[in-house]
C-alpha positions as CSV (number, residue, x, y, z in Angstrom):
1,M,214.6,120.5,55.5
2,N,216.5,118.5,52.9
3,R,216.6,114.9,54.2
4,S,219.1,113.9,51.4
5,K,221.8,116.2,52.7
6,P,223.3,113.8,55.4
7,I,223.2,111.0,52.9
8,S,225.0,113.0,50.3
9,K,227.7,113.9,52.8
10,L,228.1,110.2,53.7
11,L,228.5,109.3,50.1
12,I,231.3,111.8,49.8
13,V,233.1,110.6,53.0
14,L,233.0,106.9,52.1
15,P,235.1,107.0,49.0
16,I,237.6,109.3,50.7
17,A,237.9,106.9,53.6
18,A,238.1,103.9,51.3
19,L,241.2,105.3,49.7
20,N,243.0,104.6,53.0
21,V,242.3,100.9,52.8
22,A,245.5,100.4,50.8
23,C,247.5,101.7,53.8
24,A,248.6,98.7,55.9
25,V,250.9,99.2,58.8
26,G,253.4,96.6,60.0
27,P,256.2,94.8,58.1
28,D,255.6,93.4,54.7
29,F,256.5,89.7,54.2
30,V,259.7,89.0,52.4
31,R,260.2,85.5,51.1
32,P,263.2,84.0,52.8
33,T,266.1,82.6,50.7
34,P,267.1,79.1,51.8
35,Q,270.7,78.6,52.8
36,A,271.6,75.6,50.6
37,P,274.8,74.5,49.0
38,A,275.2,74.6,45.3
39,H,275.6,70.8,45.0
40,W,275.3,67.7,47.2
41,S,278.5,66.4,48.7
42,D,280.9,64.6,46.5
43,Q,280.8,61.5,48.7
44,A,277.0,61.3,48.5
45,T,276.9,61.4,44.7
46,A,280.1,59.6,43.9
47,P,279.6,56.8,41.3
48,L,279.4,53.4,42.8
49,P,281.8,50.7,41.5
50,T,280.1,48.0,39.5
51,A,280.2,44.6,41.2
52,S,282.8,42.3,39.6
53,H,281.5,39.1,41.2
54,P,278.6,37.1,39.9
55,T,275.2,37.1,41.7
56,A,274.0,34.2,43.7
57,A,270.8,34.0,41.7
58,T,272.3,33.5,38.3
59,N,275.9,32.7,39.2
60,S,276.9,34.5,36.0
61,A,276.0,38.2,35.8
62,P,277.2,40.8,38.3
63,L,274.7,42.8,40.3
64,A,273.7,46.2,38.8
65,V,274.1,49.3,40.9
66,S,271.8,52.3,41.0
67,Q,273.6,55.6,40.4
68,V,272.5,58.9,41.9
69,I,272.8,61.9,39.6
70,E,272.3,65.6,40.1
71,Q,269.8,65.9,37.2
72,S,266.6,67.9,37.7
73,T,263.6,65.8,37.3
74,E,259.9,65.6,38.3
75,L,259.4,63.3,41.3
76,R,255.6,63.3,41.1
77,S,255.4,59.5,40.3
78,W,258.8,58.3,41.6
79,W,257.4,54.8,42.4
80,G,257.1,54.1,38.6
81,G,260.8,53.5,38.6
82,F,260.2,50.2,40.4
83,N,258.2,48.9,37.4
84,D,255.7,47.1,39.6
85,P,252.0,47.6,38.5
86,L,250.7,46.2,41.9
87,L,252.7,48.8,43.8
88,S,251.3,51.6,41.5
89,S,247.8,50.2,42.1
90,L,248.2,50.3,45.9
91,I,249.4,53.9,45.7
92,D,246.5,55.0,43.5
93,R,244.1,53.5,46.0
94,A,245.8,55.1,49.0
95,V,245.7,58.5,47.3
96,S,241.9,58.2,46.9
97,S,241.0,56.5,50.2
98,N,243.6,57.1,52.9
99,L,241.9,58.6,56.0
100,D,244.8,60.8,56.9
101,L,244.7,62.4,53.5
102,R,241.0,62.9,53.7
103,A,241.4,64.6,57.1
104,A,244.1,66.9,55.6
105,L,241.8,67.9,52.9
106,L,239.2,68.8,55.5
107,R,241.7,71.0,57.2
108,I,242.2,72.9,54.0
109,D,238.5,73.5,53.8
110,E,238.5,74.7,57.4
111,A,241.3,77.1,56.7
112,R,239.5,78.5,53.6
113,A,236.4,79.0,55.7
114,Q,238.4,80.9,58.3
115,R,239.8,83.0,55.5
116,A,236.3,83.8,54.3
117,I,235.4,84.9,57.8
118,S,238.4,87.3,57.9
119,A,237.6,88.7,54.4
120,A,234.0,89.3,55.5
121,A,235.2,92.3,57.5
122,Y,235.8,94.1,54.2
123,W,232.0,94.4,53.8
124,P,229.4,96.3,55.9
125,T,227.2,94.3,58.3
126,V,223.4,94.7,57.9
127,A,220.9,93.6,60.4
128,V,217.1,93.8,60.4
129,D,215.1,93.8,63.6
130,A,211.4,93.4,64.3
131,S,210.1,93.5,67.9
132,F,207.2,94.0,70.2
133,T,207.4,94.9,73.9
134,R,204.9,95.7,76.5
135,Q,206.4,97.5,79.5
136,R,205.2,98.8,82.8
137,L,207.2,101.2,84.9
138,S,207.3,100.9,88.7
139,E,205.3,103.6,90.4
140,T,207.7,103.7,93.3
141,T,210.6,104.8,91.1
142,P,211.2,108.4,90.1
143,T,210.6,107.6,86.4
144,G,207.4,105.7,87.1
145,A,206.1,108.3,89.5
146,L,206.7,111.0,86.9
147,F,204.8,109.0,84.3
148,N,201.8,108.5,86.7
149,S,201.8,112.2,87.8
150,V,201.8,113.5,84.3
151,G,199.5,110.9,82.9
152,H,197.0,112.5,80.5
153,V,197.0,116.2,80.1
154,P,193.6,117.3,78.7
155,G,193.7,119.4,75.6
156,A,197.5,119.0,75.2
157,G,197.3,115.9,73.1
158,V,199.8,114.3,75.4
159,S,199.3,110.8,76.7
160,I,201.8,108.8,78.7
161,P,200.3,105.5,79.5
162,N,201.7,103.0,82.0
163,P,201.9,100.2,81.0
164,Y,202.5,100.9,77.3
165,N,203.2,98.9,74.0
166,Q,206.0,99.5,71.5
167,Y,206.2,98.0,68.0
168,Q,209.4,98.4,66.1
169,L,210.7,97.5,62.7
170,S,214.3,98.7,62.0
171,A,217.5,98.1,60.1
172,A,221.1,98.8,61.1
173,V,224.2,99.1,58.9
174,S,227.8,99.2,60.3
175,W,231.0,99.4,58.3
176,E,234.6,99.6,59.7
177,I,236.8,101.5,57.3
178,D,240.2,99.7,57.2
179,L,242.2,102.8,57.6
180,F,245.4,101.1,58.7
181,G,245.1,97.7,57.2
182,R,244.0,95.6,60.2
183,V,241.5,93.7,58.0
184,R,243.9,93.5,55.2
185,R,246.6,92.0,57.4
186,S,244.0,89.6,58.9
187,V,243.2,88.3,55.4
188,E,246.9,88.1,54.6
189,A,247.4,86.0,57.7
190,A,244.4,83.8,56.8
191,D,245.8,83.3,53.3
192,A,249.1,82.2,54.7
193,N,247.3,79.8,57.0
194,V,245.4,78.3,54.0
195,Q,248.8,77.8,52.5
196,V,250.0,76.1,55.7
197,S,247.1,73.6,55.5
198,V,247.8,73.0,51.8
199,E,251.4,72.2,52.4
200,D,250.4,70.1,55.4
201,Q,248.2,68.0,53.0
202,H,251.2,67.7,50.6
203,G,253.3,66.5,53.5
204,V,250.8,63.9,54.5
205,L,250.6,62.8,50.8
206,V,254.4,62.4,50.7
207,S,254.4,60.3,53.9
208,V,251.5,58.1,52.7
209,L,253.1,57.4,49.4
210,A,256.4,56.5,51.1
211,D,254.6,54.4,53.7
212,V,252.8,52.4,51.0
213,A,255.9,51.8,49.0
214,Q,258.0,50.9,52.1
215,G,255.2,48.5,53.4
216,Y,255.0,46.8,50.0
217,L,258.8,46.4,49.7
218,E,259.0,45.0,53.2
219,L,256.2,42.6,52.4
220,R,258.1,41.3,49.4
221,G,261.3,41.1,51.5
222,A,259.6,39.0,54.2
223,Q,258.1,36.7,51.5
224,E,261.5,36.3,50.0
225,R,263.1,35.4,53.4
226,S,260.3,32.9,54.0
227,R,260.9,31.3,50.6
228,I,264.6,31.0,51.4
229,A,263.9,29.4,54.8
230,K,261.4,26.9,53.3
231,E,263.9,25.9,50.5
232,N,266.6,25.5,53.1
233,L,264.2,23.4,55.3
234,A,263.5,21.1,52.4
235,T,267.2,20.7,51.7
236,I,268.0,20.0,55.4
237,E,265.1,17.5,55.6
238,E,266.6,15.7,52.6
239,L,269.9,15.7,54.3
240,L,268.3,14.3,57.5
241,D,266.7,11.4,55.5
242,L,270.1,10.7,53.9
243,T,271.7,10.7,57.4
244,R,269.2,8.3,58.7
245,Q,269.8,6.0,55.8
246,R,273.5,6.1,56.4
247,R,273.0,5.3,60.1
248,A,270.8,2.3,59.2
249,A,273.6,1.1,57.0
250,G,276.1,1.6,59.8
251,M,277.9,4.4,58.0
252,T,277.3,7.1,60.6
253,T,276.1,7.6,64.2
254,D,273.1,8.9,66.0
255,I,275.0,12.1,66.8
256,D,274.9,13.0,63.1
257,V,271.1,12.3,63.0
258,S,270.5,14.4,66.0
259,N,272.5,17.3,64.6
260,A,270.6,17.2,61.3
261,A,267.3,17.0,63.1
262,A,268.3,20.0,65.3
263,Q,269.2,22.0,62.2
264,A,265.8,21.2,60.7
265,Y,263.9,22.2,63.9
266,A,265.8,25.5,64.1
267,T,265.0,26.3,60.5
268,R,261.3,25.4,61.0
269,A,261.2,27.6,64.1
270,S,262.1,30.7,62.0
271,L,259.1,30.3,59.7
272,P,256.5,31.7,62.1
273,A,258.4,35.0,62.5
274,F,258.5,35.5,58.7
275,E,254.7,34.8,58.5
276,M,254.1,37.3,61.3
277,Q,256.1,39.9,59.3
278,I,254.1,39.1,56.1
279,T,250.8,39.5,58.0
280,G,251.9,42.7,59.6
281,S,252.9,44.2,56.2
282,I,249.6,43.1,54.6
283,N,247.6,44.7,57.4
284,Q,249.6,47.9,57.3
285,L,248.9,48.2,53.6
286,S,245.2,47.5,54.2
287,R,245.1,50.3,56.8
288,L,246.8,52.8,54.5
289,I,244.1,52.3,51.9
290,A,241.4,52.4,54.5
291,R,240.5,48.7,54.4
292,E,239.9,46.1,57.1
293,P,242.7,43.7,58.2
294,E,243.4,40.9,55.9
295,A,241.6,42.6,53.1
296,L,244.6,42.3,50.8
297,R,245.6,38.8,51.6
298,D,244.4,37.2,48.4
299,E,245.9,40.0,46.3
300,L,249.3,40.2,48.1
301,G,249.7,36.8,49.7
302,G,251.4,35.2,46.7
303,P,255.2,35.7,46.9
304,M,256.9,37.9,44.4
305,P,260.5,39.2,44.2
306,V,261.5,42.5,45.6
307,P,261.3,45.1,42.9
308,S,264.7,46.4,41.6
309,A,265.8,50.0,41.9
310,P,266.2,51.9,38.6
311,P,269.7,52.2,37.2
312,E,269.7,56.0,37.6
313,V,268.1,58.1,40.3
314,P,267.9,61.8,39.4
315,I,267.7,63.9,42.6
316,G,268.1,67.5,41.4
317,L,270.1,70.2,43.2
318,P,269.9,71.3,46.8
319,A,268.3,74.6,45.8
320,E,265.3,72.7,44.3
321,L,264.6,71.0,47.7
322,A,263.1,74.2,49.2
323,R,260.7,74.5,46.3
324,R,259.6,70.8,46.6
325,R,259.6,69.7,50.2
326,P,256.2,70.5,51.8
327,D,257.6,71.0,55.3
328,I,259.9,73.8,54.0
329,R,257.0,75.4,52.2
330,E,254.8,75.1,55.3
331,A,257.5,76.7,57.4
332,E,257.6,79.6,54.9
333,A,253.8,80.0,55.1
334,N,254.0,79.9,58.9
335,L,256.6,82.7,58.7
336,H,254.3,84.7,56.4
337,A,251.3,84.3,58.8
338,A,253.5,85.4,61.8
339,T,254.6,88.5,59.9
340,A,251.0,89.4,59.0
341,Q,250.1,89.0,62.7
342,I,252.5,91.7,63.6
343,G,250.7,94.0,61.2
344,I,247.4,93.2,62.9
345,A,248.8,94.0,66.3
346,V,250.3,97.3,65.1
347,A,247.0,98.3,63.4
348,N,245.3,97.8,66.7
349,L,247.4,100.7,68.1
350,F,245.8,103.1,65.6
351,P,242.3,104.6,65.5
352,R,239.3,102.7,64.1
353,L,236.7,104.5,62.0
354,T,233.3,102.9,61.9
355,L,230.3,104.2,59.9
356,A,227.0,103.3,61.3
357,A,223.4,104.0,60.4
358,T,220.2,102.9,62.1
359,G,216.6,103.5,61.0
360,G,213.1,102.2,61.0
361,F,209.7,102.6,62.5
362,Q,208.4,102.7,66.1
363,S,204.8,103.0,67.2
364,E,202.6,102.3,70.2
365,T,200.1,100.5,68.0
366,A,200.6,98.1,65.1
367,G,198.3,100.1,62.9
368,N,200.5,103.2,63.0
369,L,203.8,101.4,62.7
370,L,204.4,102.1,59.0
371,Q,203.2,105.7,59.0
372,W,205.8,108.3,58.0
373,A,205.5,110.0,61.4
374,S,206.6,106.7,63.1
375,R,210.0,106.8,61.4
376,F,213.3,107.2,63.4
377,G,216.9,107.0,62.5
378,S,220.5,107.9,63.2
379,I,223.6,108.0,61.1
380,G,227.2,109.0,61.7
381,P,230.8,107.9,62.1
382,T,232.5,106.6,65.2
383,L,236.2,107.1,65.8
384,D,237.8,104.8,68.4
385,L,241.1,106.2,69.4
386,P,243.2,104.1,71.9
387,I,245.1,106.4,74.2
388,F,246.8,104.1,76.6
389,D,246.5,100.3,76.4
390,R,249.8,98.6,77.5
391,G,248.4,95.2,76.5
392,R,248.2,96.3,72.8
393,W,251.9,97.3,72.9
394,T,252.9,94.1,74.5
395,T,250.9,92.2,71.8
396,V,253.1,93.8,69.1
397,H,256.2,92.5,70.9
398,L,254.6,89.1,71.3
399,Y,254.0,88.6,67.6
400,D,257.4,90.0,66.8
401,V,259.0,87.3,68.9
402,R,256.7,84.7,67.3
403,A,257.8,85.9,63.8
404,Q,261.5,85.6,64.9
405,E,260.7,82.1,66.1
406,A,259.1,81.2,62.8
407,A,262.1,82.5,60.9
408,L,264.3,80.2,63.0
409,G,261.9,77.4,62.4
410,Y,262.2,77.9,58.7
411,Q,266.0,77.8,58.8
412,R,265.9,74.7,61.0
413,T,263.5,72.9,58.6
414,V,265.8,73.7,55.6
415,L,268.8,72.4,57.5
416,N,267.1,69.2,58.7
417,A,265.9,68.6,55.1
418,L,269.5,68.9,53.8
419,H,270.8,66.5,56.4
420,E,268.0,64.0,55.7
421,V,268.8,63.9,52.0
422,E,272.6,63.6,52.6
423,N,272.0,60.7,55.1
424,S,269.6,59.0,52.8
425,L,272.1,59.2,49.9
426,S,274.9,57.8,52.2
427,A,272.6,54.9,53.3
428,Y,271.6,54.1,49.8
429,A,275.2,53.9,48.6
430,A,276.5,52.0,51.6
431,D,273.7,49.4,51.5
432,Q,274.1,48.8,47.8
433,Q,277.8,48.0,48.4
434,R,276.9,45.8,51.4
435,R,274.3,43.9,49.2
436,N,276.9,43.3,46.5
437,W,279.4,41.8,49.0
438,L,276.7,39.7,50.5
439,A,275.9,38.3,47.1
440,A,279.5,37.3,46.7
441,T,279.4,35.7,50.1
442,V,276.4,33.6,49.2
443,N,278.2,32.5,46.1
444,E,281.1,31.3,48.1
445,S,278.8,29.7,50.6
446,L,277.2,27.7,47.8
447,D,280.6,26.5,46.7
448,A,281.6,25.6,50.2
449,L,278.4,23.6,50.8
450,T,278.9,21.6,47.5
451,L,282.5,20.8,48.4
452,S,281.5,19.8,52.0
453,R,278.9,17.4,50.7
454,Q,281.4,15.8,48.3
455,R,284.1,15.5,50.9
456,Y,281.6,14.0,53.4
457,A,280.4,11.5,50.8
458,S,284.1,10.5,50.4
459,G,284.6,10.2,54.1
460,L,287.1,13.0,54.3
461,I,285.2,15.2,56.8
462,N,282.6,14.6,59.5
463,F,278.9,15.5,59.3
464,I,279.1,18.5,61.5
465,D,281.2,20.3,58.8
466,V,278.3,19.8,56.3
467,L,275.8,21.2,58.8
468,D,278.0,24.2,59.4
469,A,278.2,24.9,55.7
470,E,274.5,24.5,55.4
471,R,273.8,26.8,58.3
472,T,276.3,29.4,57.0
473,L,274.6,29.4,53.6
474,Q,271.2,29.9,55.1
475,Q,272.3,32.8,57.2
476,N,274.0,34.5,54.3
477,Q,271.0,34.0,52.0
478,L,268.7,35.6,54.6
479,S,271.2,38.4,55.0
480,L,271.3,39.0,51.3
481,A,267.5,39.0,51.0
482,D,267.3,41.4,53.9
483,S,269.9,43.7,52.4
484,T,268.1,43.7,49.0
485,T,265.0,44.9,50.8
486,T,267.0,47.5,52.6
487,V,268.4,48.9,49.4
488,T,264.9,49.5,48.0
489,T,263.5,50.9,51.2
490,D,266.6,53.2,51.3
491,L,265.5,54.5,47.9
492,V,262.0,55.1,49.2
493,A,263.5,57.0,52.2
494,L,265.5,59.1,49.7
495,Y,262.4,60.0,47.7
496,R,260.6,60.9,51.0
497,A,263.5,63.1,52.0
498,L,263.4,64.8,48.6
499,G,259.7,65.5,49.1
500,G,258.7,63.6,46.0
501,G,255.2,62.5,45.2
502,W,253.2,65.7,44.7
503,L,255.3,68.0,42.5
């Protein structure tokens, strides 16, 4: 007998079956086209008027405005527009140390490992087995009774001992031929899930960068408000000393002294709140770079002005948003994975062809285990044909519904992104105009306070008018500092909405 004949037939069958691997049932993924307008709204990108009034800081030059333009640009390092080396340093440290980012990278490795598991189904499985068993059959069972009754037949060369030993050394090979693309669709879904995890990491990166920038700008804003309050406190205390001197000279009353003292106490009472904001911002930045609380106190504790926004902010066109924002790209990958899952479910309705081979050596004694006469083996295909399984048909419908849901999720994500950008543009423009008017208000408050002091020294007004002018100036200065911070954080929010920071 020619023992190579079954193997030769198998070698012929395998390539023919492998030709069917390219056949994958189920729908093929078609990349969706985002529904986006050709341009941003005219109101959101309209040029802002240049402030015609002088600033409170210089009392000479008007405040510059930051214009938004529909010019395509790379937003990979948008924070460089603030021209603040310390901010850039904090962002670099956050990129390398942030715990959320490190966890996102691990999720990518996890998805890639899952993809490798899915792709392993392309290859045969091979197993090797070595075993020894000693078995005794019960004599009160039909099989055991037969063994005992036959026992040893003299002259026949037949021996059926009970109990008996069995040594075995074997190998088994199994390979499922991917006739209808079940494995192929599984790998396709796994690839899409890898892309989901990659885009998730990009989304975490965008958020971390924006959080660092926002925390830093809020810190500088709190320090600026604290500086203004301390300067106003020093001015009010000087005014209090002057009032006490005038009372001693009989030029004013205790009422004016009490009013001045109350103003000083009120200003002093606002300082702890500013210090609390400063501490909170420093600790937030420390957390974002995976450091302990107060780790950045020495580095960030010194007050510095709020960085200015760049004169021009290129934002690109709406169509570029879908290519940049990680959440849109992630929604697209989720849709791809859901579409591939339909193919897996459909493939499970079709037959499965598995090629299997088992062979090795069996013997009652270890000495005869590797003899040629101890060999055994089997080889042949197995065709699994599902005839009726309602659960498999329902699974197809389930994944079809999930794909429709993923398609709606993609559309919703695109729509939300467009709204976020438009709202961010509106806030950025409105807050710049508010800041400019507040700067004009501070200027007028300074003039009012100067005139009030002059008229009070001349005896034309009472002391309460001076305190009112002082209080008004302080409130307007704090409002201006807060508005200046808001303008810069609005810009950070705009960059976040645009998906800047990774591409």
